[in-house]
N, CA, C and O of each residue as an XYZ file, in Angstrom:
480
protein
N      42.992    205.855    187.991
C      42.696    207.539    187.592
C      43.132    207.909    186.236
O      42.669    208.932    185.731
N      43.885    207.259    185.666
C      44.307    207.118    184.141
C      43.160    207.009    183.261
O      42.871    207.842    182.401
N      42.493    205.900    183.525
C      41.121    205.334    182.683
C      40.236    206.510    182.851
O      39.894    207.093    181.822
N      39.802    206.955    184.025
C      38.831    208.136    184.131
C      39.236    209.433    183.227
O      38.400    209.992    182.516
N      40.598    209.863    183.319
C      40.918    210.943    182.291
C      40.859    210.578    180.835
O      40.617    211.354    179.910
N      41.100    209.351    180.760
C      40.998    209.085    179.080
C      39.538    208.892    178.641
O      39.243    209.004    177.451
N      38.541    208.578    179.657
C      36.961    208.596    179.276
C      36.758    210.262    179.205
O      35.971    210.796    178.425
N      37.489    210.886    180.025
C      36.725    212.326    180.073
C      37.421    213.073    179.010
O      36.934    214.144    178.646
N      38.643    212.573    178.401
C      39.121    213.366    177.183
C      38.516    212.909    175.948
O      38.378    213.639    174.967
N      38.135    211.623    176.008
C      37.218    210.950    174.702
C      35.892    211.798    174.621
O      35.405    212.183    173.559
N      35.308    212.070    176.015
C      33.931    212.618    175.872
C      34.109    214.069    175.218
O      33.355    214.481    174.337
N      35.259    214.853    175.775
C      35.479    216.386    175.498
C      35.622    216.203    173.941
O      34.834    216.839    173.242
N      36.680    215.283    173.248
C      36.678    215.361    172.261
C      35.366    215.097    171.199
O      35.246    215.643    170.102
N      34.540    214.252    171.724
C      33.291    213.998    170.953
C      32.294    215.129    170.929
O      31.507    215.366    170.013
N      32.434    215.813    172.085
C      31.563    217.175    172.109
C      32.130    218.176    171.587
O      31.378    218.947    170.992
N      33.378    218.459    171.615
C      33.984    219.281    170.573
C      33.486    219.019    169.024
O      32.907    219.856    168.332
N      33.817    217.742    168.648
C      33.473    217.385    167.112
C      32.145    217.726    166.806
O      31.875    218.200    165.702
N      31.197    217.517    167.753
C      29.655    217.544    167.315
C      29.501    219.075    167.515
O      28.827    219.670    166.674
N      30.096    219.835    168.622
C      29.386    221.242    168.483
C      30.270    222.186    167.240
O      29.984    223.352    166.971
N      31.174    221.544    166.700
C      32.006    222.387    165.627
C      30.853    222.041    164.429
O      30.377    222.888    163.672
N      30.523    220.620    164.437
C      29.449    220.312    163.198
C      28.079    221.126    163.020
O      27.618    221.624    161.993
N      27.608    221.114    164.208
C      26.372    222.035    164.821
C      26.579    223.541    164.389
O      25.710    224.187    163.803
N      27.613    223.950    164.682
C      28.225    225.562    164.258
C      28.176    225.529    162.793
O      27.590    226.466    162.251
N      28.664    224.660    162.096
C      29.040    224.918    160.421
C      27.562    224.443    160.227
O      27.017    225.315    159.550
N      26.755    223.542    160.494
C      24.987    223.345    160.369
C      24.332    224.762    160.170
O      23.766    225.194    159.166
N      24.560    225.391    161.415
C      23.576    226.469    161.645
C      24.227    227.781    160.790
O      23.510    228.662    160.316
N      25.627    227.768    160.678
C      25.960    228.891    159.634
C      26.243    228.472    158.360
O      27.077    229.118    157.725
N      25.574    227.266    157.726
C      25.574    226.814    156.421
C      25.676    227.596    155.231
O      26.421    227.398    154.272
N      24.773    228.582    155.418
C      24.398    229.705    154.153
C      25.879    230.352    153.754
O      26.522    230.317    152.705
N      26.172    231.032    155.211
C      27.615    231.721    155.074
C      28.707    230.797    154.613
O      29.525    231.138    153.759
N      28.703    229.487    155.262
C      29.669    228.619    154.263
C      29.931    228.287    152.933
O      30.983    228.235    152.296
N      28.505    228.026    152.571
C      28.218    227.804    151.089
C      28.691    228.982    150.154
O      29.527    228.828    149.263
N      28.040    230.233    150.464
C      28.644    231.312    149.845
C      30.100    231.652    149.987
O      30.580    232.520    149.258
N      30.702    231.140    150.715
C      32.449    231.057    150.811
C      33.109    230.041    149.742
O      34.262    230.113    149.315
N      32.284    229.227    149.453
C      32.542    227.967    148.801
C      32.363    228.452    147.213
O      32.853    227.772    146.312
N      31.713    229.529    146.972
C      31.225    229.881    145.643
C      31.985    230.861    145.179
O      32.632    231.574    145.947
N      32.000    231.020    143.816
C      32.957    232.262    143.285
C      32.218    233.405    143.441
O      31.067    233.122    143.775
N      32.453    234.838    143.311
C      31.811    235.779    143.575
C      30.429    236.221    142.895
O      29.611    236.951    143.455
N      30.269    235.642    141.517
C      29.172    235.396    140.653
C      28.832    234.078    140.488
O      29.435    233.271    139.780
N      27.753    233.851    141.219
C      27.335    232.232    140.970
C      25.500    232.409    140.759
O      24.734    233.333    141.028
N      25.316    231.189    140.218
C      23.943    230.988    139.804
C      23.230    230.444    141.202
O      23.924    230.104    142.160
N      21.801    230.393    141.229
C      20.892    229.668    142.232
C      21.323    228.150    142.029
O      21.659    227.496    143.017
N      21.319    227.665    140.947
C      21.657    226.107    140.799
C      22.922    225.920    141.478
O      23.157    224.992    142.253
N      23.934    227.079    141.071
C      25.340    226.361    141.758
C      24.932    226.440    143.622
O      25.277    225.572    144.425
N      24.380    227.315    143.863
C      24.021    227.580    145.467
C      23.162    226.356    145.827
O      23.434    225.685    146.823
N      22.261    226.099    145.125
C      21.458    224.685    145.460
C      22.304    223.705    145.556
O      22.274    222.981    146.551
N      23.247    223.496    144.505
C      24.094    222.114    144.656
C      25.113    222.215    145.572
O      25.594    221.239    146.148
N      25.468    223.361    145.734
C      26.731    223.160    147.029
C      26.166    223.171    148.167
O      26.717    222.507    149.046
N      24.946    223.891    148.499
C      24.090    223.566    149.778
C      23.655    221.840    149.892
O      23.840    221.148    150.893
N      23.272    221.555    149.088
C      22.868    220.108    149.306
C      24.212    219.379    149.584
O      24.294    218.701    150.608
N      25.088    219.458    148.882
C      26.477    218.831    149.190
C      27.064    218.877    150.567
O      27.755    217.957    151.003
N      26.750    220.066    151.311
C      27.215    220.315    152.533
C      26.172    219.732    153.625
O      26.520    219.287    154.719
N      24.828    219.805    153.155
C      23.847    219.339    154.222
C      23.814    217.656    154.449
O      23.348    217.035    155.404
N      24.548    217.088    153.093
C      24.779    215.638    153.125
C      25.994    215.433    153.906
O      26.166    214.422    154.588
N      26.990    216.560    153.794
C      28.160    215.974    154.434
C      28.029    216.149    155.944
O      28.570    215.371    156.730
N      27.417    217.020    156.261
C      26.922    217.387    157.701
C      26.157    215.974    158.369
O      26.558    215.194    159.233
N      25.105    216.005    157.711
C      24.438    215.081    158.386
C      25.113    213.838    158.385
O      24.935    213.176    159.407
N      26.015    213.217    157.307
C      26.683    212.015    157.793
C      27.948    212.199    158.780
O      28.515    211.264    159.345
N      28.291    213.546    158.891
C      29.305    213.717    160.239
C      28.491    213.506    161.487
O      28.963    212.929    162.467
N      27.278    213.970    161.443
C      26.478    213.691    162.595
C      26.073    212.620    163.007
O      25.707    212.433    164.167
N      26.084    211.770    162.112
C      26.072    210.000    162.370
C      27.146    209.774    162.744
O      27.174    209.386    163.912
N      28.298    209.863    162.145
C      29.685    209.083    162.604
C      30.236    209.502    163.908
O      30.846    208.742    164.661
N      29.975    210.840    164.157
C      30.977    210.924    165.432
C      30.852    210.257    166.676
O      31.663    210.431    167.585
N      29.756    209.408    166.769
C      29.641    208.463    167.993
C      30.669    207.279    168.102
O      30.709    206.511    169.063
N      31.443    207.225    167.077
C      32.141    206.014    166.942
C      33.745    207.115    166.587
O      33.845    208.287    166.221
N      34.772    206.069    166.903
C      35.874    206.558    166.326
C      36.882    206.547    167.444
O      36.571    206.303    168.610
N      38.338    206.875    166.961
C      39.519    207.154    168.249
C      39.271    208.582    168.468
O      38.935    209.375    167.588
N      39.482    208.883    169.848
C      39.468    210.431    170.187
C      40.324    211.296    169.710
O      40.051    212.491    169.597
N      41.566    210.725    169.347
C      42.572    211.650    168.734
C      42.041    212.171    167.310
O      42.299    213.304    166.905
N      41.269    211.232    166.581
C      40.955    211.718    165.325
C      39.608    212.578    165.672
O      39.483    213.366    164.734
N      38.838    212.720    166.349
C      37.906    213.589    167.015
C      38.299    215.102    167.267
O      37.666    216.105    166.940
N      39.457    215.010    167.905
C      40.035    216.132    168.100
C      40.754    216.820    166.903
O      41.083    218.006    166.873
N      40.923    216.010    166.041
C      41.865    216.575    164.611
C      40.599    217.377    163.923
O      40.585    218.547    163.541
N      39.395    216.266    163.870
C      38.133    216.757    163.265
C      37.625    218.061    163.951
O      36.977    218.882    163.303
N      37.897    218.229    165.153
C      37.251    219.627    165.616
C      38.361    220.561    165.328
O      38.015    221.741    165.268
N      39.443    220.342    165.162
C      40.377    221.517    164.721
C      40.203    221.792    163.279
O      39.970    222.949    162.929
N      40.298    220.789    162.360
C      39.927    221.213    161.161
C      38.725    221.860    160.814
O      38.751    222.892    160.144
N      37.510    221.274    161.268
C      36.008    221.678    160.921
C      36.166    223.441    161.618
O      35.525    224.346    161.083
N      37.074    223.718    162.823
C      37.114    225.029    163.018
C      37.695    225.887    162.070
O      37.156    226.949    161.758
N      38.992    225.417    161.485
C      39.826    226.077    160.682
C      38.873    225.991    159.166
O      39.255    226.593    158.162
N      37.833    225.311    159.179
C      37.097    225.214    157.947
C      36.143    226.634    158.030
O      35.954    227.384    157.072
N      35.679    226.792    159.186
C      34.952    227.819    159.515
C      35.583    229.267    159.482
O      35.072    230.246    158.938
N      36.767    229.230    160.149
C      37.247    230.542    160.594
C      38.121    230.972    159.067
O      38.146    232.165    158.764
N      38.741    230.059    158.250
C      39.242    230.268    157.378
C      38.477    230.341    155.744
O      39.030    230.543    154.663
N      37.151    230.119    156.017
C      36.486    229.939    154.898
C      36.983    228.872    153.717
O      37.074    229.161    152.524
N      37.243    227.756    154.227
C      38.066    226.991    153.311
C      36.784    226.663    152.168
O      35.610    226.971    152.371
N      37.268    226.010    151.002
C      36.439    225.790    149.992
C      35.436    224.126    150.447
O      35.896    223.264    151.194
N      34.365    224.066    149.923
C      33.872    222.735    150.435
C      34.030    221.529    150.067
O      33.320    220.641    150.538
N      35.070    221.262    149.081
C      35.236    220.383    148.331
C      36.199    219.965    149.861
O      36.036    218.840    150.334
N      37.043    220.819    150.456
C      38.126    220.244    151.673
C      37.374    219.766    152.774
O      38.009    219.131    153.616
N      36.058    219.945    152.967
C      35.257    219.453    153.999
C      35.400    217.763    153.827
O      35.633    217.065    154.814
N      35.248    217.231    152.573
C      35.097    215.666    152.379
C      36.233    215.145    152.674
O      36.205    214.020    153.173
N      37.464    215.764    152.466
C      38.831    215.230    153.128
C      38.615    215.323    154.506
O      38.943    214.256    155.026
N      38.169    216.206    155.399
C      37.913    216.036    156.650
C      37.045    214.934    157.096
O      37.295    214.215    158.063
N      36.174    214.855    156.455
C      35.269    213.720    156.568
C      35.742    212.561    156.355
O      35.661    211.808    157.325
N      36.215    212.137    155.423
C      36.619    211.091    154.876
C      37.976    210.694    155.962
O      37.950    209.552    156.420
N      38.767    211.309    156.242
C      39.605    211.158    157.321
C      39.347    211.054    158.724
O      40.021    210.365    159.490
N      38.272    211.809    159.076
C      38.233    211.771    160.569
C      36.936    211.222    160.841
O      36.736    210.903    162.013
N      36.104    211.061    160.097
C      34.564    210.330    160.380
C      34.269    208.884    159.640
O      33.780    207.937    160.257
N      34.616    208.829    158.273
C      34.156    207.727    157.474
C      35.369    206.657    157.991
O      35.003    205.673    158.633
N      36.612    206.825    157.749
C      37.871    205.991    157.794
C      37.677    205.221    159.208
O      37.646    203.996    159.323
N      37.552    206.163    160.269
C      37.476    205.405    161.669
C      35.996    204.478    161.772
O      35.873    203.430    162.406
N      35.074    205.074    161.078
C      33.834    204.085    160.996
C      33.720    203.091    160.552
O      32.799    202.353    160.899
N      34.621    202.741    159.635
C      34.648    201.626    158.661
C      35.999    200.686    159.374
O      36.160    199.473    159.240
N      36.768    201.517    160.053
C      37.653    200.716    160.772
C      37.301    199.859    161.802
O      37.796    198.740    161.932
N      36.217    200.477    162.759
C      35.915    200.035    163.957
C      34.744    199.151    163.528
O      34.399    198.299    164.348
N      34.025    199.225    162.276
C      33.225    198.154    161.870
C      33.587    196.784    161.552
O      33.016    195.732    161.840
N      34.945    197.072    160.718
C      35.762    195.876    160.489
C      36.315    195.077    161.915
O      36.486    193.862    162.019
N      36.479    195.825    162.683
C      37.137    195.285    164.238
C      35.767    194.546    164.675
O      35.848    193.344    164.926
N      34.610    195.140    164.773
C      33.359    194.575    165.235
C      33.088    193.307    164.614
O      33.027    192.217    165.183
N      32.925    193.563    163.346
C      32.395    192.270    162.566
C      33.643    191.028    162.609
O      33.421    189.825    162.475
N      34.838    191.588    162.805
C      35.958    190.443    163.292
C      35.868    189.729    164.543
O      36.065    188.522    164.689
N      35.476    190.779    165.666
C      35.138    190.160    166.860
C      34.128    189.043    166.990
O      34.215    187.996    167.631
N      32.996    189.580    166.113
C      31.448    188.839    166.181
C      31.847    187.418    165.439
O      31.297    186.439    165.943
N      32.691    187.164    164.354
C      32.864    186.204    163.491
C      33.902    185.593    164.313
O      33.568    184.505    164.781
N      34.842    185.922    164.555
C      36.174    185.280    164.979
C      35.996    184.975    166.603
O      36.942    184.572    167.280
N      34.989    185.158    167.015
C      35.029    184.715    168.652
C      35.834    183.432    168.973
O      35.907    182.464    168.216
N      36.548    183.560    170.425
C      37.239    182.332    170.717
C      36.311    181.446    171.499
O      36.661    180.309    171.813
N      35.192    181.913    171.805
C      34.405    181.266    172.611
C      33.268    179.864    171.892
O      32.468    179.115    172.452
N      33.638    179.986    170.627
C      33.034    178.818    169.873
C      33.330    177.563    170.020
O      32.760    176.711    169.339
């Protein structure tokens, strides 16, 4: 019974992380404008827009892996990113701690399991 609830919890956290990332991607222009000062040039807008597109694309690649508690924290942090209009630079902290770090750790574990198998 406990295993089933853990799987459901992990699935819900993955879905929440994915949905919030897609919402940010769909409202990208509003978030980019929130990251810029009141007077900005087209090149500044283009630069921040490209930065956010790259970050969101990487976030869509990495949510499939990671610990479910981290996905919950990512979903909550990204929701606050949208609702409070955080600066785009803070997005990279959320990405680093909630997507990239768990992906690197799971890759290291996977490599360790494949390289140091006991059945050799």
